[in-house]
N, CA, C and O atoms as a CHARMM CRD file, in Angstrom:
* protein
*
  276
    1    1 MET  N    124.36600 124.76000  44.10900 PROA 1      0.00000
    2    1 MET  CA   124.43900 125.67000  45.22700 PROA 1      0.00000
    3    1 MET  C    123.07500 125.82800  45.88400 PROA 1      0.00000
    4    1 MET  O    122.96900 125.84700  47.11000 PROA 1      0.00000
    5    2 LYS  N    122.01100 125.94400  45.05000 PROA 2      0.00000
    6    2 LYS  CA   120.67800 126.08900  45.61200 PROA 2      0.00000
    7    2 LYS  C    120.27400 124.83300  46.39100 PROA 2      0.00000
    8    2 LYS  O    119.59300 124.90400  47.41400 PROA 2      0.00000
    9    3 ARG  N    120.71100 123.69300  45.87900 PROA 3      0.00000
   10    3 ARG  CA   120.38700 122.43400  46.55100 PROA 3      0.00000
   11    3 ARG  C    121.03100 122.39500  47.92700 PROA 3      0.00000
   12    3 ARG  O    120.38500 121.97100  48.88500 PROA 3      0.00000
   13    4 MET  N    122.28000 122.82200  48.06000 PROA 4      0.00000
   14    4 MET  CA   122.99700 122.82700  49.33300 PROA 4      0.00000
   15    4 MET  C    122.33800 123.79500  50.31100 PROA 4      0.00000
   16    4 MET  O    122.22500 123.49900  51.50000 PROA 4      0.00000
   17    5 LEU  N    121.90600 124.94400  49.81200 PROA 5      0.00000
   18    5 LEU  CA   121.22200 125.93100  50.65400 PROA 5      0.00000
   19    5 LEU  C    119.88100 125.36200  51.15200 PROA 5      0.00000
   20    5 LEU  O    119.52000 125.56200  52.31200 PROA 5      0.00000
   21    6 GLY  N    119.16100 124.67000  50.30000 PROA 6      0.00000
   22    6 GLY  CA   117.88600 124.05700  50.67600 PROA 6      0.00000
   23    6 GLY  C    118.07400 122.99200  51.74100 PROA 6      0.00000
   24    6 GLY  O    117.30700 122.92500  52.70200 PROA 6      0.00000
   25    7 ILE  N    119.09300 122.16000  51.57300 PROA 7      0.00000
   26    7 ILE  CA   119.37600 121.10700  52.55500 PROA 7      0.00000
   27    7 ILE  C    119.76600 121.72600  53.89700 PROA 7      0.00000
   28    7 ILE  O    119.35200 121.23200  54.94500 PROA 7      0.00000
   29    8 THR  N    120.55100 122.79400  53.87800 PROA 8      0.00000
   30    8 THR  CA   120.98000 123.47100  55.10200 PROA 8      0.00000
   31    8 THR  C    119.78600 124.07400  55.83500 PROA 8      0.00000
   32    8 THR  O    119.66000 123.92200  57.05000 PROA 8      0.00000
   33    9 ILE  N    118.92100 124.75000  55.11000 PROA 9      0.00000
   34    9 ILE  CA   117.73400 125.36700  55.73200 PROA 9      0.00000
   35    9 ILE  C    116.82000 124.28200  56.29600 PROA 9      0.00000
   36    9 ILE  O    116.31100 124.41900  57.40800 PROA 9      0.00000
   37   10 PHE  N    116.60900 123.21400  55.54300 PROA 10     0.00000
   38   10 PHE  CA   115.77900 122.10500  56.01100 PROA 10     0.00000
   39   10 PHE  C    116.36800 121.48500  57.27600 PROA 10     0.00000
   40   10 PHE  O    115.63400 121.18600  58.21800 PROA 10     0.00000
   41   11 SER  N    117.67500 121.29200  57.30400 PROA 11     0.00000
   42   11 SER  CA   118.34000 120.71900  58.47600 PROA 11     0.00000
   43   11 SER  C    118.18600 121.62300  59.68900 PROA 11     0.00000
   44   11 SER  O    117.93200 121.14500  60.79500 PROA 11     0.00000
   45   12 LEU  N    118.33800 122.93500  59.48600 PROA 12     0.00000
   46   12 LEU  CA   118.17500 123.87800  60.59100 PROA 12     0.00000
   47   12 LEU  C    116.75100 123.85100  61.14500 PROA 12     0.00000
   48   12 LEU  O    116.55500 123.92900  62.35800 PROA 12     0.00000
   49   13 ILE  N    115.77500 123.74300  60.27700 PROA 13     0.00000
   50   13 ILE  CA   114.38100 123.67700  60.72100 PROA 13     0.00000
   51   13 ILE  C    114.15600 122.41700  61.55600 PROA 13     0.00000
   52   13 ILE  O    113.50100 122.47600  62.59700 PROA 13     0.00000
   53   14 ILE  N    114.68200 121.29500  61.11700 PROA 14     0.00000
   54   14 ILE  CA   114.53500 120.02800  61.85400 PROA 14     0.00000
   55   14 ILE  C    115.21100 120.11800  63.21900 PROA 14     0.00000
   56   14 ILE  O    114.64500 119.69700  64.22800 PROA 14     0.00000
   57   15 VAL  N    116.43400 120.67400  63.24400 PROA 15     0.00000
   58   15 VAL  CA   117.17200 120.80200  64.50200 PROA 15     0.00000
   59   15 VAL  C    116.42800 121.72200  65.46700 PROA 15     0.00000
   60   15 VAL  O    116.33900 121.42200  66.65800 PROA 15     0.00000
   61   16 MET  N    115.90200 122.82100  64.97600 PROA 16     0.00000
   62   16 MET  CA   115.15700 123.74800  65.83500 PROA 16     0.00000
   63   16 MET  C    113.88800 123.08500  66.37600 PROA 16     0.00000
   64   16 MET  O    113.53800 123.27200  67.54100 PROA 16     0.00000
   65   17 ALA  N    113.20900 122.32100  65.54200 PROA 17     0.00000
   66   17 ALA  CA   112.00000 121.62000  65.99500 PROA 17     0.00000
   67   17 ALA  C    112.34600 120.62500  67.10000 PROA 17     0.00000
   68   17 ALA  O    111.62100 120.51600  68.08900 PROA 17     0.00000
   69   18 LEU  N    113.44100 119.90800  66.93600 PROA 18     0.00000
   70   18 LEU  CA   113.86100 118.94900  67.96800 PROA 18     0.00000
   71   18 LEU  C    114.23500 119.65700  69.27000 PROA 18     0.00000
   72   18 LEU  O    113.90900 119.18200  70.35800 PROA 18     0.00000
   73   19 ILE  N    114.91300 120.77800  69.15500 PROA 19     0.00000
   74   19 ILE  CA   115.31200 121.52700  70.35400 PROA 19     0.00000
   75   19 ILE  C    114.08200 122.03100  71.09500 PROA 19     0.00000
   76   19 ILE  O    114.00300 121.89500  72.31600 PROA 19     0.00000
   77   20 PHE  N    113.12600 122.60700  70.38600 PROA 20     0.00000
   78   20 PHE  CA   111.91800 123.12100  71.03900 PROA 20     0.00000
   79   20 PHE  C    111.08700 121.98800  71.63600 PROA 20     0.00000
   80   20 PHE  O    110.47500 122.15800  72.69000 PROA 20     0.00000
   81   21 THR  N    111.06400 120.84700  70.97500 PROA 21     0.00000
   82   21 THR  CA   110.32900 119.70100  71.51600 PROA 21     0.00000
   83   21 THR  C    110.96900 119.22400  72.81500 PROA 21     0.00000
   84   21 THR  O    110.26500 118.93200  73.78200 PROA 21     0.00000
   85   22 ASN  N    112.29100 119.14400  72.84500 PROA 22     0.00000
   86   22 ASN  CA   112.98900 118.71400  74.05300 PROA 22     0.00000
   87   22 ASN  C    112.84100 119.73100  75.16900 PROA 22     0.00000
   88   22 ASN  O    112.76700 119.35100  76.33700 PROA 22     0.00000
   89   23 MET  N    112.79600 120.99700  74.84500 PROA 23     0.00000
   90   23 MET  CA   112.63200 122.01800  75.87900 PROA 23     0.00000
   91   23 MET  C    111.24600 121.91200  76.51000 PROA 23     0.00000
   92   23 MET  O    111.09900 122.10900  77.71600 PROA 23     0.00000
   93   24 LYS  N    110.23900 121.60400  75.71100 PROA 24     0.00000
   94   24 LYS  CA   108.88600 121.45700  76.24400 PROA 24     0.00000
   95   24 LYS  C    108.81900 120.25500  77.17700 PROA 24     0.00000
   96   24 LYS  O    108.21600 120.35100  78.24600 PROA 24     0.00000
   97   25 ASP  N    109.41700 119.12600  76.80700 PROA 25     0.00000
   98   25 ASP  CA   109.42800 117.93100  77.65300 PROA 25     0.00000
   99   25 ASP  C    110.19200 118.17800  78.94000 PROA 25     0.00000
  100   25 ASP  O    109.81200 117.65500  79.98800 PROA 25     0.00000
  101   26 ALA  N    111.25500 118.95800  78.88800 PROA 26     0.00000
  102   26 ALA  CA   112.04200 119.24300  80.08400 PROA 26     0.00000
  103   26 ALA  C    111.23000 120.06000  81.07900 PROA 26     0.00000
  104   26 ALA  O    111.35700 119.86700  82.28800 PROA 26     0.00000
  105   27 ASP  N    110.40000 120.96700  80.58400 PROA 27     0.00000
  106   27 ASP  CA   109.55200 121.75600  81.48000 PROA 27     0.00000
  107   27 ASP  C    108.52700 120.87200  82.17300 PROA 27     0.00000
  108   27 ASP  O    108.24000 121.06700  83.35400 PROA 27     0.00000
  109   28 ASP  N    107.97200 119.90400  81.45700 PROA 28     0.00000
  110   28 ASP  CA   106.97400 119.01200  82.04500 PROA 28     0.00000
  111   28 ASP  C    107.59400 118.09500  83.08900 PROA 28     0.00000
  112   28 ASP  O    106.96700 117.80600  84.10900 PROA 28     0.00000
  113   29 SER  N    108.81200 117.63800  82.84700 PROA 29     0.00000
  114   29 SER  CA   109.43400 116.69100  83.77700 PROA 29     0.00000
  115   29 SER  C    109.97600 117.37900  85.02500 PROA 29     0.00000
  116   29 SER  O    110.30000 116.70600  86.00300 PROA 29     0.00000
  117   30 SER  N    110.08100 118.70300  85.01000 PROA 30     0.00000
  118   30 SER  CA   110.60300 119.39800  86.18200 PROA 30     0.00000
  119   30 SER  C    109.52100 119.64800  87.21800 PROA 30     0.00000
  120   30 SER  O    109.80000 120.21100  88.27700 PROA 30     0.00000
  121   31 ALA  N    108.28500 119.23900  86.93000 PROA 31     0.00000
  122   31 ALA  CA   107.20000 119.40700  87.89700 PROA 31     0.00000
  123   31 ALA  C    107.49400 118.53800  89.12100 PROA 31     0.00000
  124   31 ALA  O    107.95300 117.40500  88.97500 PROA 31     0.00000
  125   32 PRO  N    107.23700 119.05000  90.30900 PROA 32     0.00000
  126   32 PRO  CA   107.54600 118.27100  91.50700 PROA 32     0.00000
  127   32 PRO  C    106.66800 117.03200  91.61500 PROA 32     0.00000
  128   32 PRO  O    105.48700 117.05200  91.26900 PROA 32     0.00000
  129   33 PHE  N    107.27100 115.96200  92.10000 PROA 33     0.00000
  130   33 PHE  CA   106.53600 114.73200  92.30200 PROA 33     0.00000
  131   33 PHE  C    105.89100 114.76100  93.67700 PROA 33     0.00000
  132   33 PHE  O    106.46800 115.27500  94.63600 PROA 33     0.00000
  133   34 GLU  N    104.70600 114.21300  93.76300 PROA 34     0.00000
  134   34 GLU  CA   104.01700 114.16800  95.04900 PROA 34     0.00000
  135   34 GLU  C    104.55800 112.99900  95.85600 PROA 34     0.00000
  136   34 GLU  O    104.53800 111.85400  95.40300 PROA 34     0.00000
  137   35 LYS  N    105.03100 113.29400  97.03100 PROA 35     0.00000
  138   35 LYS  CA   105.59200 112.25600  97.88100 PROA 35     0.00000
  139   35 LYS  C    104.44900 111.58300  98.64700 PROA 35     0.00000
  140   35 LYS  O    103.62400 112.25500  99.26500 PROA 35     0.00000
  141   36 VAL  N    104.41400 110.26300  98.59900 PROA 36     0.00000
  142   36 VAL  CA   103.35000 109.50100  99.24300 PROA 36     0.00000
  143   36 VAL  C    103.89500 108.91600 100.53600 PROA 36     0.00000
  144   36 VAL  O    104.94300 108.27100 100.54800 PROA 36     0.00000
  145   37 THR  N    103.17700 109.14800 101.61100 PROA 37     0.00000
  146   37 THR  CA   103.60400 108.59500 102.90200 PROA 37     0.00000
  147   37 THR  C    102.88300 107.28500 103.16100 PROA 37     0.00000
  148   37 THR  O    101.92900 106.94500 102.46100 PROA 37     0.00000
  149   38 ASN  N    103.33400 106.55700 104.15700 PROA 38     0.00000
  150   38 ASN  CA   102.74100 105.27000 104.48900 PROA 38     0.00000
  151   38 ASN  C    101.27800 105.40400 104.89900 PROA 38     0.00000
  152   38 ASN  O    100.48300 104.49700 104.65300 PROA 38     0.00000
  153   39 SER  N    100.91700 106.50800 105.51200 PROA 39     0.00000
  154   39 SER  CA    99.53200 106.67900 105.93800 PROA 39     0.00000
  155   39 SER  C     98.60100 106.88000 104.74800 PROA 39     0.00000
  156   39 SER  O     97.39900 106.64200 104.86400 PROA 39     0.00000
  157   40 GLN  N     99.13300 107.31200 103.60500 PROA 40     0.00000
  158   40 GLN  CA    98.31400 107.52200 102.42000 PROA 40     0.00000
  159   40 GLN  C     98.14300 106.25700 101.59500 PROA 40     0.00000
  160   40 GLN  O     97.25400 106.18700 100.74700 PROA 40     0.00000
  161   41 VAL  N     98.97700 105.26800 101.83200 PROA 41     0.00000
  162   41 VAL  CA    98.92100 104.03900 101.05600 PROA 41     0.00000
  163   41 VAL  C     97.88600 103.11300 101.69300 PROA 41     0.00000
  164   41 VAL  O     97.91200 102.85600 102.89600 PROA 41     0.00000
  165   42 GLU  N     96.98200 102.62200 100.86000 PROA 42     0.00000
  166   42 GLU  CA    95.95400 101.72700 101.37700 PROA 42     0.00000
  167   42 GLU  C     96.55700 100.33000 101.50900 PROA 42     0.00000
  168   42 GLU  O     97.10200  99.78300 100.55100 PROA 42     0.00000
  169   43 THR  N     96.45100  99.77000 102.69300 PROA 43     0.00000
  170   43 THR  CA    96.98000  98.42500 102.92300 PROA 43     0.00000
  171   43 THR  C     95.85700  97.52100 103.38400 PROA 43     0.00000
  172   43 THR  O     94.92800  97.95100 104.06800 PROA 43     0.00000
  173   44 LYS  N     95.95800  96.28100 103.00000 PROA 44     0.00000
  174   44 LYS  CA    94.97100  95.29500 103.43900 PROA 44     0.00000
  175   44 LYS  C     95.56900  94.53900 104.61200 PROA 44     0.00000
  176   44 LYS  O     96.72000  94.10500 104.56500 PROA 44     0.00000
  177   45 THR  N     94.79400  94.39000 105.64200 PROA 45     0.00000
  178   45 THR  CA    95.27100  93.65000 106.80000 PROA 45     0.00000
  179   45 THR  C     94.69900  92.24500 106.74300 PROA 45     0.00000
  180   45 THR  O     93.49200  92.05800 106.58700 PROA 45     0.00000
  181   46 VAL  N     95.56300  91.27700 106.86900 PROA 46     0.00000
  182   46 VAL  CA    95.17500  89.87600 106.85000 PROA 46     0.00000
  183   46 VAL  C     95.33800  89.34800 108.26200 PROA 46     0.00000
  184   46 VAL  O     96.39300  89.52900 108.87000 PROA 46     0.00000
  185   47 PRO  N     94.32400  88.70500 108.79100 PROA 47     0.00000
  186   47 PRO  CA    94.47300  88.16300 110.13800 PROA 47     0.00000
  187   47 PRO  C     95.56400  87.10100 110.16200 PROA 47     0.00000
  188   47 PRO  O     95.69800  86.30200 109.23500 PROA 47     0.00000
  189   48 GLU  N     96.32900  87.10900 111.22600 PROA 48     0.00000
  190   48 GLU  CA    97.42300  86.14500 111.34300 PROA 48     0.00000
  191   48 GLU  C     96.87200  84.77000 111.66100 PROA 48     0.00000
  192   48 GLU  O     95.86200  84.62800 112.35000 PROA 48     0.00000
  193   49 MET  N     97.55400  83.76700 111.14900 PROA 49     0.00000
  194   49 MET  CA    97.13200  82.39400 111.38800 PROA 49     0.00000
  195   49 MET  C     97.76900  81.89300 112.67800 PROA 49     0.00000
  196   49 MET  O     98.91400  82.21400 112.99500 PROA 49     0.00000
  197   50 THR  N     97.01600  81.11600 113.39400 PROA 50     0.00000
  198   50 THR  CA    97.53800  80.53100 114.63200 PROA 50     0.00000
  199   50 THR  C     98.07800  79.14400 114.33300 PROA 50     0.00000
  200   50 THR  O     97.90400  78.61400 113.23600 PROA 50     0.00000
  201   51 VAL  N     98.73000  78.57200 115.32200 PROA 51     0.00000
  202   51 VAL  CA    99.27900  77.22800 115.16400 PROA 51     0.00000
  203   51 VAL  C     98.14200  76.23100 114.93200 PROA 51     0.00000
  204   51 VAL  O     98.28400  75.29400 114.14600 PROA 51     0.00000
  205   52 GLY  N     97.03800  76.43200 115.60200 PROA 52     0.00000
  206   52 GLY  CA    95.88000  75.55200 115.41300 PROA 52     0.00000
  207   52 GLY  C     95.36200  75.60100 113.98100 PROA 52     0.00000
  208   52 GLY  O     95.01000  74.57000 113.40700 PROA 52     0.00000
  209   53 ASP  N     95.31500  76.81700 113.39900 PROA 53     0.00000
  210   53 ASP  CA    94.87600  76.95400 112.00600 PROA 53     0.00000
  211   53 ASP  C     95.81300  76.20600 111.06800 PROA 53     0.00000
  212   53 ASP  O     95.36500  75.53100 110.14100 PROA 53     0.00000
  213   54 LEU  N     97.10400  76.32700 111.31200 PROA 54     0.00000
  214   54 LEU  CA    98.07800  75.63500 110.46500 PROA 54     0.00000
  215   54 LEU  C     97.95800  74.12600 110.60900 PROA 54     0.00000
  216   54 LEU  O     98.08000  73.40100 109.62200 PROA 54     0.00000
  217   55 LYS  N     97.72100  73.64400 111.81500 PROA 55     0.00000
  218   55 LYS  CA    97.54400  72.20300 112.02400 PROA 55     0.00000
  219   55 LYS  C     96.30000  71.71100 111.29900 PROA 55     0.00000
  220   55 LYS  O     96.31000  70.61800 110.73300 PROA 55     0.00000
  221   56 ASP  N     95.22700  72.50100 111.30600 PROA 56     0.00000
  222   56 ASP  CA    94.01900  72.11900 110.58600 PROA 56     0.00000
  223   56 ASP  C     94.27600  72.04000 109.08600 PROA 56     0.00000
  224   56 ASP  O     93.80000  71.12100 108.42000 PROA 56     0.00000
  225   57 ILE  N     95.01700  72.98900 108.56100 PROA 57     0.00000
  226   57 ILE  CA    95.34400  72.97900 107.13100 PROA 57     0.00000
  227   57 ILE  C     96.17700  71.74700 106.79100 PROA 57     0.00000
  228   57 ILE  O     95.93400  71.09800 105.77400 PROA 57     0.00000
  229   58 LEU  N     97.15000  71.42400 107.62600 PROA 58     0.00000
  230   58 LEU  CA    98.00000  70.25400 107.38500 PROA 58     0.00000
  231   58 LEU  C     97.18400  68.96500 107.45200 PROA 58     0.00000
  232   58 LEU  O     97.37200  68.07300 106.62400 PROA 58     0.00000
  233   59 SER  N     96.29900  68.86100 108.40800 PROA 59     0.00000
  234   59 SER  CA    95.48500  67.64100 108.50700 PROA 59     0.00000
  235   59 SER  C     94.54000  67.52600 107.31600 PROA 59     0.00000
  236   59 SER  O     94.32200  66.42800 106.80500 PROA 59     0.00000
  237   60 ASP  N     93.97200  68.65400 106.86600 PROA 60     0.00000
  238   60 ASP  CA    93.12500  68.62500 105.66400 PROA 60     0.00000
  239   60 ASP  C     93.92500  68.17800 104.45000 PROA 60     0.00000
  240   60 ASP  O     93.43400  67.40300 103.62900 PROA 60     0.00000
  241   61 PHE  N     95.14700  68.66200 104.33700 PROA 61     0.00000
  242   61 PHE  CA    96.01800  68.27200 103.22400 PROA 61     0.00000
  243   61 PHE  C     96.31500  66.78300 103.27400 PROA 61     0.00000
  244   61 PHE  O     96.21000  66.08100 102.26800 PROA 61     0.00000
  245   62 GLN  N     96.68000  66.31900 104.43600 PROA 62     0.00000
  246   62 GLN  CA    97.00000  64.89300 104.56500 PROA 62     0.00000
  247   62 GLN  C     95.77600  64.02800 104.26700 PROA 62     0.00000
  248   62 GLN  O     95.90500  62.95500 103.67800 PROA 62     0.00000
  249   63 ARG  N     94.61200  64.48200 104.66200 PROA 63     0.00000
  250   63 ARG  CA    93.39300  63.70100 104.43000 PROA 63     0.00000
  251   63 ARG  C     93.01600  63.72700 102.94500 PROA 63     0.00000
  252   63 ARG  O     92.61900  62.69400 102.40500 PROA 63     0.00000
  253   64 ASP  N     93.12900  64.87900 102.26700 PROA 64     0.00000
  254   64 ASP  CA    92.63900  65.02800 100.90800 PROA 64     0.00000
  255   64 ASP  C     93.65900  64.67900  99.83200 PROA 64     0.00000
  256   64 ASP  O     93.29800  64.10600  98.80400 PROA 64     0.00000
  257   65 VAL  N     94.91600  65.01300 100.05200 PROA 65     0.00000
  258   65 VAL  CA    95.89100  64.92300  98.96900 PROA 65     0.00000
  259   65 VAL  C     96.89200  63.79600  99.17300 PROA 65     0.00000
  260   65 VAL  O     97.18000  63.04600  98.24000 PROA 65     0.00000
  261   66 ALA  N     97.41100  63.67200 100.35800 PROA 66     0.00000
  262   66 ALA  CA    98.48100  62.67900 100.62000 PROA 66     0.00000
  263   66 ALA  C     97.91500  61.26900 100.51700 PROA 66     0.00000
  264   66 ALA  O     96.78200  61.01600 100.92900 PROA 66     0.00000
  265   67 PRO  N     98.70100  60.36300  99.97200 PROA 67     0.00000
  266   67 PRO  CA    98.23000  58.97500  99.86400 PROA 67     0.00000
  267   67 PRO  C     98.14400  58.32000 101.25400 PROA 67     0.00000
  268   67 PRO  O     98.99300  58.56900 102.11000 PROA 67     0.00000
  269   68 PRO  N     97.13600  57.49700 101.47200 PROA 68     0.00000
  270   68 PRO  CA    97.00500  56.83000 102.78900 PROA 68     0.00000
  271   68 PRO  C     98.10200  55.79400 102.96300 PROA 68     0.00000
  272   68 PRO  O     98.54600  55.17500 101.99600 PROA 68     0.00000
  273   69 ASN  N     98.53200  55.61200 104.19400 PROA 69     0.00000
  274   69 ASN  CA    99.59900  54.62600 104.47500 PROA 69     0.00000
  275   69 ASN  C     99.00700  53.30100 104.85500 PROA 69     0.00000
  276   69 ASN  O     99.74200  52.35200 105.12600 PROA 69     0.00000
């Protein structure tokens, strides 16, 4: 009988500890999230390539990598 009472008390202590732990986590997760707008996000701007730039890249590729005909 004493063994059963000990197991019951131990189980109740464990269950209460788990409940209090979950309640603490729930309070932390209910904090509002900061909404980030597009103006707050840092973006890198890359200059656009022109047709001439692309033709130069293609000619460099053909000269350096492609086998000669």
